TORKOL-4160 file (C-alpha; in steps of 0.2 Angstrom, whole numbers, padded with zeros to 4 digits, m for minus):
461
<pt num="1" X="0000" Y="0000" Z="0000"/>
<pt num="2" X="0007" Y="0017" Z="m0004"/>
<pt num="3" X="0009" Y="0031" Z="0008"/>
<pt num="4" X="m0005" Y="0041" Z="0000"/>
<pt num="5" X="m0019" Y="0035" Z="m0012"/>
<pt num="6" X="m0027" Y="0049" Z="m0022"/>
<pt num="7" X="m0043" Y="0047" Z="m0031"/>
<pt num="8" X="m0047" Y="0057" Z="m0047"/>
<pt num="9" X="m0057" Y="0069" Z="m0036"/>
<pt num="10" X="m0042" Y="0072" Z="m0025"/>
<pt num="11" X="m0046" Y="0063" Z="m0009"/>
<pt num="12" X="m0031" Y="0058" Z="0001"/>
<pt num="13" X="m0031" Y="0042" Z="0011"/>
<pt num="14" X="m0018" Y="0040" Z="0025"/>
<pt num="15" X="m0007" Y="0024" Z="0025"/>
<pt num="16" X="m0007" Y="0019" Z="0044"/>
<pt num="17" X="0003" Y="0004" Z="0041"/>
<pt num="18" X="0020" Y="0011" Z="0037"/>
<pt num="19" X="0031" Y="0026" Z="0041"/>
<pt num="20" X="0031" Y="0038" Z="0056"/>
<pt num="21" X="0017" Y="0036" Z="0068"/>
<pt num="22" X="0018" Y="0053" Z="0078"/>
<pt num="23" X="0016" Y="0064" Z="0062"/>
<pt num="24" X="0002" Y="0053" Z="0056"/>
<pt num="25" X="m0007" Y="0052" Z="0073"/>
<pt num="26" X="m0006" Y="0071" Z="0074"/>
<pt num="27" X="m0012" Y="0074" Z="0056"/>
<pt num="28" X="m0027" Y="0062" Z="0059"/>
<pt num="29" X="m0031" Y="0069" Z="0077"/>
<pt num="30" X="m0030" Y="0088" Z="0075"/>
<pt num="31" X="m0043" Y="0090" Z="0061"/>
<pt num="32" X="m0054" Y="0077" Z="0070"/>
<pt num="33" X="m0053" Y="0087" Z="0086"/>
<pt num="34" X="m0056" Y="0103" Z="0076"/>
<pt num="35" X="m0071" Y="0095" Z="0068"/>
<pt num="36" X="m0079" Y="0089" Z="0085"/>
<pt num="37" X="m0076" Y="0106" Z="0092"/>
<pt num="38" X="m0085" Y="0114" Z="0078"/>
<pt num="39" X="m0099" Y="0102" Z="0080"/>
<pt num="40" X="m0100" Y="0107" Z="0098"/>
<pt num="41" X="m0100" Y="0125" Z="0093"/>
<pt num="42" X="m0117" Y="0122" Z="0086"/>
<pt num="43" X="m0123" Y="0120" Z="0103"/>
<pt num="44" X="m0111" Y="0133" Z="0111"/>
<pt num="45" X="m0117" Y="0146" Z="0099"/>
<pt num="46" X="m0135" Y="0142" Z="0104"/>
<pt num="47" X="m0130" Y="0144" Z="0122"/>
<pt num="48" X="m0120" Y="0160" Z="0119"/>
<pt num="49" X="m0133" Y="0169" Z="0108"/>
<pt num="50" X="m0148" Y="0165" Z="0119"/>
<pt num="51" X="m0138" Y="0170" Z="0135"/>
<pt num="52" X="m0133" Y="0186" Z="0128"/>
<pt num="53" X="m0148" Y="0191" Z="0118"/>
<pt num="54" X="m0163" Y="0182" Z="0125"/>
<pt num="55" X="m0164" Y="0178" Z="0144"/>
<pt num="56" X="m0156" Y="0168" Z="0158"/>
<pt num="57" X="m0171" Y="0156" Z="0156"/>
<pt num="58" X="m0168" Y="0153" Z="0138"/>
<pt num="59" X="m0149" Y="0150" Z="0142"/>
<pt num="60" X="m0154" Y="0137" Z="0155"/>
<pt num="61" X="m0167" Y="0129" Z="0143"/>
<pt num="62" X="m0154" Y="0126" Z="0130"/>
<pt num="63" X="m0140" Y="0121" Z="0142"/>
<pt num="64" X="m0151" Y="0109" Z="0152"/>
<pt num="65" X="m0154" Y="0099" Z="0136"/>
<pt num="66" X="m0136" Y="0093" Z="0133"/>
<pt num="67" X="m0137" Y="0078" Z="0144"/>
<pt num="68" X="m0154" Y="0073" Z="0136"/>
<pt num="69" X="m0147" Y="0075" Z="0118"/>
<pt num="70" X="m0132" Y="0064" Z="0123"/>
<pt num="71" X="m0143" Y="0051" Z="0130"/>
<pt num="72" X="m0153" Y="0050" Z="0114"/>
<pt num="73" X="m0139" Y="0049" Z="0102"/>
<pt num="74" X="m0125" Y="0040" Z="0111"/>
<pt num="75" X="m0130" Y="0023" Z="0106"/>
<pt num="76" X="m0129" Y="0026" Z="0088"/>
<pt num="77" X="m0113" Y="0037" Z="0090"/>
<pt num="78" X="m0106" Y="0021" Z="0098"/>
<pt num="79" X="m0112" Y="0011" Z="0083"/>
<pt num="80" X="m0102" Y="0023" Z="0072"/>
<pt num="81" X="m0087" Y="0018" Z="0082"/>
<pt num="82" X="m0090" Y="0000" Z="0077"/>
<pt num="83" X="m0091" Y="0005" Z="0059"/>
<pt num="84" X="m0074" Y="0014" Z="0060"/>
<pt num="85" X="m0066" Y="m0002" Z="0068"/>
<pt num="86" X="m0073" Y="m0014" Z="0056"/>
<pt num="87" X="m0069" Y="m0004" Z="0040"/>
<pt num="88" X="m0052" Y="0000" Z="0046"/>
<pt num="89" X="m0049" Y="m0018" Z="0050"/>
<pt num="90" X="m0054" Y="m0023" Z="0032"/>
<pt num="91" X="m0042" Y="m0009" Z="0025"/>
<pt num="92" X="m0028" Y="m0017" Z="0035"/>
<pt num="93" X="m0033" Y="m0034" Z="0028"/>
<pt num="94" X="m0035" Y="m0026" Z="0010"/>
<pt num="95" X="m0052" Y="m0034" Z="0009"/>
<pt num="96" X="m0061" Y="m0023" Z="m0004"/>
<pt num="97" X="m0077" Y="m0033" Z="m0004"/>
<pt num="98" X="m0078" Y="m0031" Z="0015"/>
<pt num="99" X="m0075" Y="m0013" Z="0014"/>
<pt num="100" X="m0089" Y="m0011" Z="0001"/>
<pt num="101" X="m0102" Y="m0021" Z="0011"/>
<pt num="102" X="m0098" Y="m0012" Z="0027"/>
<pt num="103" X="m0100" Y="0005" Z="0020"/>
<pt num="104" X="m0117" Y="0002" Z="0012"/>
<pt num="105" X="m0123" Y="m0007" Z="0028"/>
<pt num="106" X="m0117" Y="0008" Z="0039"/>
<pt num="107" X="m0126" Y="0020" Z="0027"/>
<pt num="108" X="m0142" Y="0011" Z="0030"/>
<pt num="109" X="m0139" Y="0011" Z="0049"/>
<pt num="110" X="m0136" Y="0030" Z="0048"/>
<pt num="111" X="m0153" Y="0034" Z="0040"/>
<pt num="112" X="m0163" Y="0022" Z="0050"/>
<pt num="113" X="m0156" Y="0028" Z="0067"/>
<pt num="114" X="m0159" Y="0046" Z="0062"/>
<pt num="115" X="m0177" Y="0043" Z="0058"/>
<pt num="116" X="m0179" Y="0033" Z="0074"/>
<pt num="117" X="m0171" Y="0047" Z="0085"/>
<pt num="118" X="m0183" Y="0060" Z="0077"/>
<pt num="119" X="m0199" Y="0051" Z="0082"/>
<pt num="120" X="m0193" Y="0046" Z="0099"/>
<pt num="121" X="m0186" Y="0063" Z="0103"/>
<pt num="122" X="m0203" Y="0072" Z="0098"/>
<pt num="123" X="m0212" Y="0060" Z="0109"/>
<pt num="124" X="m0202" Y="0060" Z="0125"/>
<pt num="125" X="m0196" Y="0078" Z="0126"/>
<pt num="126" X="m0207" Y="0084" Z="0139"/>
<pt num="127" X="m0208" Y="0068" Z="0150"/>
<pt num="128" X="m0190" Y="0067" Z="0151"/>
<pt num="129" X="m0187" Y="0085" Z="0156"/>
<pt num="130" X="m0201" Y="0084" Z="0169"/>
<pt num="131" X="m0193" Y="0069" Z="0176"/>
<pt num="132" X="m0176" Y="0079" Z="0178"/>
<pt num="133" X="m0185" Y="0092" Z="0188"/>
<pt num="134" X="m0183" Y="0106" Z="0176"/>
<pt num="135" X="m0189" Y="0122" Z="0184"/>
<pt num="136" X="m0206" Y="0129" Z="0178"/>
<pt num="137" X="m0199" Y="0145" Z="0171"/>
<pt num="138" X="m0187" Y="0134" Z="0160"/>
<pt num="139" X="m0197" Y="0119" Z="0154"/>
<pt num="140" X="m0208" Y="0125" Z="0140"/>
<pt num="141" X="m0193" Y="0133" Z="0132"/>
<pt num="142" X="m0182" Y="0118" Z="0134"/>
<pt num="143" X="m0196" Y="0106" Z="0127"/>
<pt num="144" X="m0197" Y="0118" Z="0112"/>
<pt num="145" X="m0179" Y="0118" Z="0109"/>
<pt num="146" X="m0177" Y="0099" Z="0111"/>
<pt num="147" X="m0191" Y="0095" Z="0098"/>
<pt num="148" X="m0185" Y="0106" Z="0085"/>
<pt num="149" X="m0167" Y="0100" Z="0088"/>
<pt num="150" X="m0172" Y="0082" Z="0085"/>
<pt num="151" X="m0180" Y="0086" Z="0068"/>
<pt num="152" X="m0162" Y="0087" Z="0062"/>
<pt num="153" X="m0157" Y="0070" Z="0068"/>
<pt num="154" X="m0158" Y="0060" Z="0052"/>
<pt num="155" X="m0145" Y="0073" Z="0045"/>
<pt num="156" X="m0135" Y="0073" Z="0061"/>
<pt num="157" X="m0133" Y="0054" Z="0060"/>
<pt num="158" X="m0129" Y="0054" Z="0041"/>
<pt num="159" X="m0115" Y="0066" Z="0044"/>
<pt num="160" X="m0108" Y="0056" Z="0059"/>
<pt num="161" X="m0108" Y="0039" Z="0051"/>
<pt num="162" X="m0102" Y="0046" Z="0035"/>
<pt num="163" X="m0088" Y="0055" Z="0044"/>
<pt num="164" X="m0084" Y="0038" Z="0053"/>
<pt num="165" X="m0082" Y="0030" Z="0036"/>
<pt num="166" X="m0070" Y="0043" Z="0030"/>
<pt num="167" X="m0060" Y="0042" Z="0047"/>
<pt num="168" X="m0058" Y="0023" Z="0044"/>
<pt num="169" X="m0047" Y="0027" Z="0029"/>
<pt num="170" X="m0038" Y="0041" Z="0038"/>
<pt num="171" X="m0047" Y="0056" Z="0031"/>
<pt num="172" X="m0051" Y="0069" Z="0044"/>
<pt num="173" X="m0049" Y="0084" Z="0034"/>
<pt num="174" X="m0064" Y="0084" Z="0023"/>
<pt num="175" X="m0076" Y="0082" Z="0038"/>
<pt num="176" X="m0067" Y="0097" Z="0045"/>
<pt num="177" X="m0070" Y="0108" Z="0030"/>
<pt num="178" X="m0088" Y="0103" Z="0030"/>
<pt num="179" X="m0091" Y="0108" Z="0048"/>
<pt num="180" X="m0082" Y="0125" Z="0045"/>
<pt num="181" X="m0095" Y="0129" Z="0032"/>
<pt num="182" X="m0109" Y="0122" Z="0043"/>
<pt num="183" X="m0103" Y="0131" Z="0058"/>
<pt num="184" X="m0103" Y="0148" Z="0049"/>
<pt num="185" X="m0121" Y="0144" Z="0043"/>
<pt num="186" X="m0127" Y="0140" Z="0060"/>
<pt num="187" X="m0119" Y="0156" Z="0068"/>
<pt num="188" X="m0127" Y="0167" Z="0055"/>
<pt num="189" X="m0144" Y="0159" Z="0057"/>
<pt num="190" X="m0143" Y="0160" Z="0076"/>
<pt num="191" X="m0139" Y="0179" Z="0076"/>
<pt num="192" X="m0152" Y="0182" Z="0062"/>
<pt num="193" X="m0166" Y="0172" Z="0070"/>
<pt num="194" X="m0163" Y="0177" Z="0088"/>
<pt num="195" X="m0158" Y="0196" Z="0087"/>
<pt num="196" X="m0168" Y="0201" Z="0072"/>
<pt num="197" X="m0183" Y="0190" Z="0072"/>
<pt num="198" X="m0183" Y="0187" Z="0092"/>
<pt num="199" X="m0186" Y="0169" Z="0090"/>
<pt num="200" X="m0176" Y="0164" Z="0106"/>
<pt num="201" X="m0173" Y="0146" Z="0108"/>
<pt num="202" X="m0183" Y="0141" Z="0093"/>
<pt num="203" X="m0171" Y="0152" Z="0082"/>
<pt num="204" X="m0156" Y="0143" Z="0088"/>
<pt num="205" X="m0163" Y="0126" Z="0086"/>
<pt num="206" X="m0168" Y="0130" Z="0068"/>
<pt num="207" X="m0151" Y="0136" Z="0065"/>
<pt num="208" X="m0143" Y="0120" Z="0071"/>
<pt num="209" X="m0155" Y="0109" Z="0060"/>
<pt num="210" X="m0151" Y="0119" Z="0045"/>
<pt num="211" X="m0132" Y="0117" Z="0048"/>
<pt num="212" X="m0135" Y="0098" Z="0051"/>
<pt num="213" X="m0144" Y="0097" Z="0034"/>
<pt num="214" X="m0129" Y="0105" Z="0025"/>
<pt num="215" X="m0116" Y="0094" Z="0033"/>
<pt num="216" X="m0126" Y="0078" Z="0029"/>
<pt num="217" X="m0128" Y="0084" Z="0011"/>
<pt num="218" X="m0109" Y="0087" Z="0009"/>
<pt num="219" X="m0104" Y="0071" Z="0017"/>
<pt num="220" X="m0116" Y="0061" Z="0005"/>
<pt num="221" X="m0108" Y="0071" Z="m0010"/>
<pt num="222" X="m0090" Y="0066" Z="m0004"/>
<pt num="223" X="m0094" Y="0047" Z="m0002"/>
<pt num="224" X="m0104" Y="0047" Z="m0019"/>
<pt num="225" X="m0088" Y="0054" Z="m0028"/>
<pt num="226" X="m0076" Y="0041" Z="m0019"/>
<pt num="227" X="m0068" Y="0027" Z="m0030"/>
<pt num="228" X="m0067" Y="0009" Z="m0028"/>
<pt num="229" X="m0074" Y="0000" Z="m0013"/>
<pt num="230" X="m0076" Y="0017" Z="m0004"/>
<pt num="231" X="m0089" Y="0024" Z="m0016"/>
<pt num="232" X="m0107" Y="0026" Z="m0010"/>
<pt num="233" X="m0119" Y="0018" Z="m0023"/>
<pt num="234" X="m0138" Y="0020" Z="m0018"/>
<pt num="235" X="m0142" Y="0004" Z="m0028"/>
<pt num="236" X="m0131" Y="m0006" Z="m0016"/>
<pt num="237" X="m0139" Y="0001" Z="0000"/>
<pt num="238" X="m0143" Y="m0014" Z="0010"/>
<pt num="239" X="m0140" Y="m0023" Z="0026"/>
<pt num="240" X="m0126" Y="m0036" Z="0025"/>
<pt num="241" X="m0128" Y="m0047" Z="0040"/>
<pt num="242" X="m0110" Y="m0052" Z="0043"/>
<pt num="243" X="m0104" Y="m0034" Z="0043"/>
<pt num="244" X="m0119" Y="m0028" Z="0053"/>
<pt num="245" X="m0115" Y="m0041" Z="0066"/>
<pt num="246" X="m0097" Y="m0035" Z="0067"/>
<pt num="247" X="m0102" Y="m0017" Z="0068"/>
<pt num="248" X="m0114" Y="m0020" Z="0082"/>
<pt num="249" X="m0102" Y="m0032" Z="0091"/>
<pt num="250" X="m0090" Y="m0017" Z="0093"/>
<pt num="251" X="m0102" Y="m0002" Z="0092"/>
<pt num="252" X="m0117" Y="m0008" Z="0104"/>
<pt num="253" X="m0106" Y="m0009" Z="0120"/>
<pt num="254" X="m0098" Y="0008" Z="0116"/>
<pt num="255" X="m0115" Y="0015" Z="0113"/>
<pt num="256" X="m0122" Y="0008" Z="0129"/>
<pt num="257" X="m0107" Y="0014" Z="0138"/>
<pt num="258" X="m0111" Y="0032" Z="0131"/>
<pt num="259" X="m0130" Y="0030" Z="0136"/>
<pt num="260" X="m0126" Y="0025" Z="0153"/>
<pt num="261" X="m0114" Y="0039" Z="0155"/>
<pt num="262" X="m0128" Y="0051" Z="0149"/>
<pt num="263" X="m0140" Y="0043" Z="0161"/>
<pt num="264" X="m0128" Y="0047" Z="0176"/>
<pt num="265" X="m0126" Y="0064" Z="0169"/>
<pt num="266" X="m0145" Y="0067" Z="0168"/>
<pt num="267" X="m0145" Y="0062" Z="0187"/>
<pt num="268" X="m0131" Y="0075" Z="0190"/>
<pt num="269" X="m0141" Y="0088" Z="0179"/>
<pt num="270" X="m0156" Y="0084" Z="0190"/>
<pt num="271" X="m0146" Y="0088" Z="0205"/>
<pt num="272" X="m0139" Y="0104" Z="0197"/>
<pt num="273" X="m0157" Y="0109" Z="0193"/>
<pt num="274" X="m0162" Y="0109" Z="0212"/>
<pt num="275" X="m0150" Y="0124" Z="0214"/>
<pt num="276" X="m0161" Y="0134" Z="0202"/>
<pt num="277" X="m0159" Y="0142" Z="0185"/>
<pt num="278" X="m0143" Y="0151" Z="0189"/>
<pt num="279" X="m0134" Y="0135" Z="0193"/>
<pt num="280" X="m0141" Y="0127" Z="0177"/>
<pt num="281" X="m0135" Y="0141" Z="0167"/>
<pt num="282" X="m0118" Y="0142" Z="0175"/>
<pt num="283" X="m0115" Y="0123" Z="0174"/>
<pt num="284" X="m0120" Y="0124" Z="0155"/>
<pt num="285" X="m0107" Y="0138" Z="0152"/>
<pt num="286" X="m0093" Y="0128" Z="0161"/>
<pt num="287" X="m0098" Y="0112" Z="0152"/>
<pt num="288" X="m0095" Y="0120" Z="0136"/>
<pt num="289" X="m0076" Y="0121" Z="0139"/>
<pt num="290" X="m0077" Y="0103" Z="0146"/>
<pt num="291" X="m0083" Y="0098" Z="0129"/>
<pt num="292" X="m0070" Y="0107" Z="0120"/>
<pt num="293" X="m0056" Y="0098" Z="0130"/>
<pt num="294" X="m0065" Y="0081" Z="0129"/>
<pt num="295" X="m0066" Y="0082" Z="0110"/>
<pt num="296" X="m0047" Y="0083" Z="0110"/>
<pt num="297" X="m0046" Y="0067" Z="0120"/>
<pt num="298" X="m0059" Y="0059" Z="0109"/>
<pt num="299" X="m0049" Y="0064" Z="0094"/>
<pt num="300" X="m0034" Y="0054" Z="0100"/>
<pt num="301" X="m0045" Y="0040" Z="0106"/>
<pt num="302" X="m0052" Y="0039" Z="0088"/>
<pt num="303" X="m0034" Y="0039" Z="0082"/>
<pt num="304" X="m0031" Y="0024" Z="0094"/>
<pt num="305" X="m0046" Y="0015" Z="0088"/>
<pt num="306" X="m0042" Y="0017" Z="0069"/>
<pt num="307" X="m0023" Y="0015" Z="0069"/>
<pt num="308" X="m0024" Y="0000" Z="0080"/>
<pt num="309" X="m0038" Y="m0008" Z="0070"/>
<pt num="310" X="m0029" Y="m0006" Z="0054"/>
<pt num="311" X="m0012" Y="m0012" Z="0061"/>
<pt num="312" X="m0019" Y="m0026" Z="0071"/>
<pt num="313" X="m0028" Y="m0032" Z="0055"/>
<pt num="314" X="m0011" Y="m0032" Z="0046"/>
<pt num="315" X="m0003" Y="m0041" Z="0061"/>
<pt num="316" X="0009" Y="m0027" Z="0066"/>
<pt num="317" X="0010" Y="m0029" Z="0085"/>
<pt num="318" X="0024" Y="m0017" Z="0089"/>
<pt num="319" X="0015" Y="m0003" Z="0080"/>
<pt num="320" X="0000" Y="m0006" Z="0090"/>
<pt num="321" X="0010" Y="m0004" Z="0106"/>
<pt num="322" X="0018" Y="0012" Z="0100"/>
<pt num="323" X="0001" Y="0019" Z="0095"/>
<pt num="324" X="m0006" Y="0016" Z="0112"/>
<pt num="325" X="0009" Y="0025" Z="0121"/>
<pt num="326" X="0008" Y="0040" Z="0109"/>
<pt num="327" X="m0010" Y="0043" Z="0109"/>
<pt num="328" X="m0010" Y="0042" Z="0128"/>
<pt num="329" X="0004" Y="0054" Z="0130"/>
<pt num="330" X="m0003" Y="0066" Z="0117"/>
<pt num="331" X="m0020" Y="0066" Z="0125"/>
<pt num="332" X="m0014" Y="0069" Z="0142"/>
<pt num="333" X="m0003" Y="0083" Z="0137"/>
<pt num="334" X="m0015" Y="0092" Z="0125"/>
<pt num="335" X="m0030" Y="0090" Z="0137"/>
<pt num="336" X="m0021" Y="0095" Z="0152"/>
<pt num="337" X="m0014" Y="0111" Z="0143"/>
<pt num="338" X="m0032" Y="0116" Z="0138"/>
<pt num="339" X="m0039" Y="0113" Z="0156"/>
<pt num="340" X="m0026" Y="0124" Z="0164"/>
<pt num="341" X="m0028" Y="0138" Z="0150"/>
<pt num="342" X="m0047" Y="0138" Z="0152"/>
<pt num="343" X="m0047" Y="0139" Z="0171"/>
<pt num="344" X="m0033" Y="0152" Z="0171"/>
<pt num="345" X="m0044" Y="0163" Z="0159"/>
<pt num="346" X="m0061" Y="0158" Z="0166"/>
<pt num="347" X="m0067" Y="0176" Z="0169"/>
<pt num="348" X="m0065" Y="0179" Z="0150"/>
<pt num="349" X="m0071" Y="0162" Z="0145"/>
<pt num="350" X="m0087" Y="0163" Z="0155"/>
<pt num="351" X="m0091" Y="0181" Z="0150"/>
<pt num="352" X="m0095" Y="0174" Z="0132"/>
<pt num="353" X="m0111" Y="0167" Z="0140"/>
<pt num="354" X="m0117" Y="0178" Z="0154"/>
<pt num="355" X="m0115" Y="0194" Z="0163"/>
<pt num="356" X="m0125" Y="0188" Z="0178"/>
<pt num="357" X="m0114" Y="0187" Z="0194"/>
<pt num="358" X="m0124" Y="0172" Z="0201"/>
<pt num="359" X="m0122" Y="0162" Z="0185"/>
<pt num="360" X="m0104" Y="0167" Z="0185"/>
<pt num="361" X="m0102" Y="0160" Z="0202"/>
<pt num="362" X="m0108" Y="0143" Z="0198"/>
<pt num="363" X="m0098" Y="0142" Z="0181"/>
<pt num="364" X="m0082" Y="0146" Z="0190"/>
<pt num="365" X="m0085" Y="0133" Z="0204"/>
<pt num="366" X="m0088" Y="0119" Z="0190"/>
<pt num="367" X="m0072" Y="0125" Z="0181"/>
<pt num="368" X="m0061" Y="0125" Z="0196"/>
<pt num="369" X="m0066" Y="0107" Z="0201"/>
<pt num="370" X="m0071" Y="0098" Z="0185"/>
<pt num="371" X="m0062" Y="0106" Z="0171"/>
<pt num="372" X="m0045" Y="0108" Z="0180"/>
<pt num="373" X="m0044" Y="0089" Z="0183"/>
<pt num="374" X="m0052" Y="0083" Z="0166"/>
<pt num="375" X="m0036" Y="0076" Z="0159"/>
<pt num="376" X="m0038" Y="0061" Z="0172"/>
<pt num="377" X="m0051" Y="0055" Z="0160"/>
<pt num="378" X="m0038" Y="0051" Z="0146"/>
<pt num="379" X="m0033" Y="0036" Z="0156"/>
<pt num="380" X="m0049" Y="0026" Z="0152"/>
<pt num="381" X="m0054" Y="0035" Z="0136"/>
<pt num="382" X="m0037" Y="0030" Z="0127"/>
<pt num="383" X="m0036" Y="0012" Z="0135"/>
<pt num="384" X="m0054" Y="0009" Z="0131"/>
<pt num="385" X="m0051" Y="0015" Z="0113"/>
<pt num="386" X="m0036" Y="0003" Z="0112"/>
<pt num="387" X="m0047" Y="m0012" Z="0118"/>
<pt num="388" X="m0060" Y="m0008" Z="0105"/>
<pt num="389" X="m0047" Y="m0007" Z="0091"/>
<pt num="390" X="m0042" Y="m0025" Z="0097"/>
<pt num="391" X="m0060" Y="m0031" Z="0096"/>
<pt num="392" X="m0064" Y="m0030" Z="0114"/>
<pt num="393" X="m0078" Y="m0018" Z="0116"/>
<pt num="394" X="m0089" Y="m0025" Z="0130"/>
<pt num="395" X="m0075" Y="m0025" Z="0143"/>
<pt num="396" X="m0071" Y="m0007" Z="0144"/>
<pt num="397" X="m0090" Y="m0003" Z="0143"/>
<pt num="398" X="m0093" Y="m0013" Z="0159"/>
<pt num="399" X="m0078" Y="m0006" Z="0168"/>
<pt num="400" X="m0083" Y="0012" Z="0163"/>
<pt num="401" X="m0101" Y="0009" Z="0168"/>
<pt num="402" X="m0097" Y="0003" Z="0185"/>
<pt num="403" X="m0082" Y="0014" Z="0189"/>
<pt num="404" X="m0090" Y="0030" Z="0183"/>
<pt num="405" X="m0108" Y="0029" Z="0181"/>
<pt num="406" X="m0113" Y="0018" Z="0196"/>
<pt num="407" X="m0101" Y="0028" Z="0207"/>
<pt num="408" X="m0108" Y="0044" Z="0202"/>
<pt num="409" X="m0126" Y="0038" Z="0206"/>
<pt num="410" X="m0120" Y="0032" Z="0223"/>
<pt num="411" X="m0112" Y="0049" Z="0226"/>
<pt num="412" X="m0128" Y="0058" Z="0222"/>
<pt num="413" X="m0139" Y="0048" Z="0233"/>
<pt num="414" X="m0128" Y="0044" Z="0248"/>
<pt num="415" X="m0115" Y="0058" Z="0249"/>
<pt num="416" X="m0125" Y="0073" Z="0242"/>
<pt num="417" X="m0139" Y="0073" Z="0255"/>
<pt num="418" X="m0125" Y="0074" Z="0269"/>
<pt num="419" X="m0116" Y="0088" Z="0259"/>
<pt num="420" X="m0129" Y="0097" Z="0250"/>
<pt num="421" X="m0118" Y="0110" Z="0241"/>
<pt num="422" X="m0114" Y="0113" Z="0222"/>
<pt num="423" X="m0096" Y="0110" Z="0224"/>
<pt num="424" X="m0098" Y="0093" Z="0234"/>
<pt num="425" X="m0109" Y="0087" Z="0219"/>
<pt num="426" X="m0095" Y="0092" Z="0206"/>
<pt num="427" X="m0081" Y="0083" Z="0216"/>
<pt num="428" X="m0088" Y="0066" Z="0210"/>
<pt num="429" X="m0081" Y="0069" Z="0193"/>
<pt num="430" X="m0062" Y="0068" Z="0197"/>
<pt num="431" X="m0065" Y="0054" Z="0209"/>
<pt num="432" X="m0074" Y="0043" Z="0196"/>
<pt num="433" X="m0061" Y="0047" Z="0183"/>
<pt num="434" X="m0047" Y="0040" Z="0194"/>
<pt num="435" X="m0057" Y="0024" Z="0199"/>
<pt num="436" X="m0062" Y="0021" Z="0181"/>
<pt num="437" X="m0045" Y="0025" Z="0174"/>
<pt num="438" X="m0036" Y="0013" Z="0185"/>
<pt num="439" X="m0048" Y="m0001" Z="0181"/>
<pt num="440" X="m0048" Y="0001" Z="0162"/>
<pt num="441" X="m0029" Y="0003" Z="0161"/>
<pt num="442" X="m0027" Y="m0014" Z="0171"/>
<pt num="443" X="m0039" Y="m0022" Z="0159"/>
<pt num="444" X="m0029" Y="m0016" Z="0143"/>
<pt num="445" X="m0013" Y="m0023" Z="0149"/>
<pt num="446" X="m0020" Y="m0039" Z="0154"/>
<pt num="447" X="m0029" Y="m0041" Z="0136"/>
<pt num="448" X="m0013" Y="m0034" Z="0128"/>
<pt num="449" X="m0003" Y="m0048" Z="0136"/>
<pt num="450" X="m0015" Y="m0061" Z="0130"/>
<pt num="451" X="m0018" Y="m0055" Z="0112"/>
<pt num="452" X="m0001" Y="m0050" Z="0106"/>
<pt num="453" X="0004" Y="m0067" Z="0101"/>
<pt num="454" X="0005" Y="m0073" Z="0083"/>
<pt num="455" X="m0008" Y="m0087" Z="0086"/>
<pt num="456" X="m0021" Y="m0074" Z="0091"/>
<pt num="457" X="m0021" Y="m0064" Z="0075"/>
<pt num="458" X="m0032" Y="m0057" Z="0067"/>
<pt num="459" X="m0047" Y="m0051" Z="0076"/>
<pt num="460" X="m0060" Y="m0052" Z="0062"/>
<pt num="461" X="m0062" Y="m0069" Z="0053"/>
C-alpha cells in the first residue's frame, strides 16, 4: 500500500501501516478534534446567543438539554465507532469486498437511526425534562428547543456515520472543511433568528437543524464521488448481515457505555437543577469548555481505535503498542494544557455566555473542580479505545459503567444529602475518573498480554 492514495477527485487516504506514527497520529487527530469542536460550537453558539440576547431562562433551557441529547444519540454514535473499527480492519486486511459491504450497511444504519431518533425525541421531550425536575420557568422553552433540535437527527446521523467511514481510511480533513462551512451557517442563522426575528430558543434550534442538513448533504456528496470500494452507490444500499454483526459487536457496547454515561449525567443535571436556573446556566457555560477539552481526548481515542484496528488487522503488533503509548501521551498533554488555559482565563471564558454574577459563580465553581482535573479521563478513554481497536468492546464498557456511572449515582444519593452543596456534587467527577482509569488501564494490559501473540491474530475472521 502506498503512503497516500489519491482518487481522481483528490481525496487523500492515509497509510497507517507504514512510516512515522507521531506525524500521522497528529495529522489524523488535530482535524478530527477541530471537527468535533466545531460540531460542539453548534450548541455553544446556541447557548451564547440566547444567553446574551434572550434571557437567563432561555440560556438554561438550551443548556439543560445537553445531557438529554447525549442520552438519545450516544447509542448510535457508539455504533459509528464500530463502523470505524470494522472498515479500518478490512483496510488493514486489504479486503475490498468487506469494505464495500460495510460502507453500504453503515449507510443504512445511519438513515434508520436518524429517523428513529426523530420520532422518539418528539415523543419523550417533555416527559424526560419533567422527570429531571426542570424548573417551571425553563421547561416550556427547553421542550421547544429539544423538539426542533431532533427534527435534524436524520441529517446529524448521516453526517456522523459518513464521517466515521472517512475516518476509517484516515481522512479527517474533509469532515473538518464541511463543519467549518456548517458552523458559519449555524452562527449566521442564530444571530439572524434570535436578534432580528426574536425567536429565542426556537431560532437557535432551527439554525442547528439547517447546519446539520448542510453537513449531511456534503458528506453524501463526498462518499458518492469516492472510487473503488469506498464509493457510496444508492443501488447497493442494503444490510449485509456479517458486517452488521461485526459493527454491532463493537459499536453496541460503546453506545451503551455512552448512554449509561448520559443517564448518570442526567441524574447529575437533575441535582444541578435543584440549585435553580442560575446554577443550570452556570453549569451549562462551564460544560461547554469541558466539551472542547473532551473532544481533544476523543480525537486521540479515535486515532487509537483506527490506527490499532488497521495495524492489528495487518498483524503489526509493535506498531499497535507504540500507537497506544503515543495517543495516551498526546491526549494527556493536550487536554491538560487546555484545562489549565481555560481555568486560568475563566473570567474571560465565562463572559461569552453571561454577565450575571450568580451564573458566573456557579460556572467558576464547576471549572475549578471539574475542568481543572479533566485530563484524568484520558486514562480510560485511550485504554478503552485501544481495547475496541483490538476487538474488545464489552470489557471497557462494563468497567466504565461501574467505575464511573454507578459511582456517580451512589455519590448523588448517599453523599450529596449529607453535603448538599454545588461543589460537593461536582467533586464526584475527578473521583470517578481516577477509579475508572485505573480499572480500564489494568484491563488493557491484561488483554494486551494475552492477544499480542501470533496465534491470536487477526481479530475479524
